Phi, psi and omega in degrees: 000133179289124178273310176200171176233154178248117183226119180055036179081003181256129179267106179271132182266126181275075187269140177248168180303322182294343180277349189303309184299335178280313186280337181293342179275351183271153177260154176139193183259117180254122181238144182236110192263129177274165176298312177301323179295311180296330179293345183257006188294337180276345181249338181252093187294318180294321177297313179301317180298320181295326178289320180294330184261000180291153179280324177223129176240116185268154174276076182281324184280115176295327178298316179295318178301317180291322178297319178296320183291315187273332184250342179239357181056041180239121180257123179230169181268122174289131179222090186284164175297326177298312181297319181296313181295327177302315178288322181296319180291327173294322178297320182292334180294334183243001179231123181282108182227157175257142185236135175245115181261132172253110192247156182280333182202171185293324180297312178296323181299315179295318180296318181295316180295318180299317181294315180294323176297322178295332178284349181103006179281114184278322183256099177238118179252142184234149179214127179274119184287133173284181177279105185275148170258110185298338181280344180210065187270114177221131178213083182292331178297316178295315178304316181298316181296316182291318179298331181287316186266340178048065181290156176288325181222145172243129178244120178267105184263036182244181188294150176294151183094331177255314186299325180291320177295318177297317179301317178294320177300316181291312183296334180277327189251348178293152182273359179219166181263130179216187179246126180248120181255108179268076183257004175056228183277007185301328180296335181290341174294331183270325183278342181093004180280350180227178182308139181290123178233134178242175184304319183296317179297318178294319181295326181272008179063035185248015179300322180298319181292319178299319179296318180295318181299317184276327182224068185299323183296322182280314193261340181299312179295321182297314183282337172295322178298330181299339180298340177295344179290333182303304179295332179294316179294317183299322185269350186261149175278137178239118180263137180250131176246120182267142182254000000 
């Protein structure tokens, strides 16, 4: 059984649903990589570094999973941010935890807090992310707020390429150990702020198509860019570690 693979210095974890209860108890940086994000690893050094130093890297991109299967003959389990949050929200219903949300705007912040409160989460802290420069990301105000409340989980609900760099910055500079979930806009599938995605759509690797149908101006260009991942995979060595 494949335990993980090493691609461009990044250790991807071949995690299954049955592994959730085990890994949710661990602390560290959890990242969920999209196809467009992975397509930029050769040009975005800080982003690439954050993936290499993450504690868990999930096979979020269905495109990447298919490329591994058809061009490298490697079969792994797709584990999207949507699937993870689906399990995580069920976990929150029976476990009293505090959540710190880093949100892109006030509208999303209100929706996220309302949704988490409905799940029974009493302590939800929110922070509106400024416009970060991934090459020089510093946010002492955010560090101070998180160090003060010491949440059980931090969810970065901002764009890919930035959230991973922010996650590494936080895990490196916080005064305590916690779990940072870089799931990007996935929470919006649950709150209704983004295109509706259900388990079947996620299982069929069609989340990208649903996003394009509902928001073509935003996502068409983004997923077209993901095609750059194809030559990167073809020319790169992929090491398999069996467990």
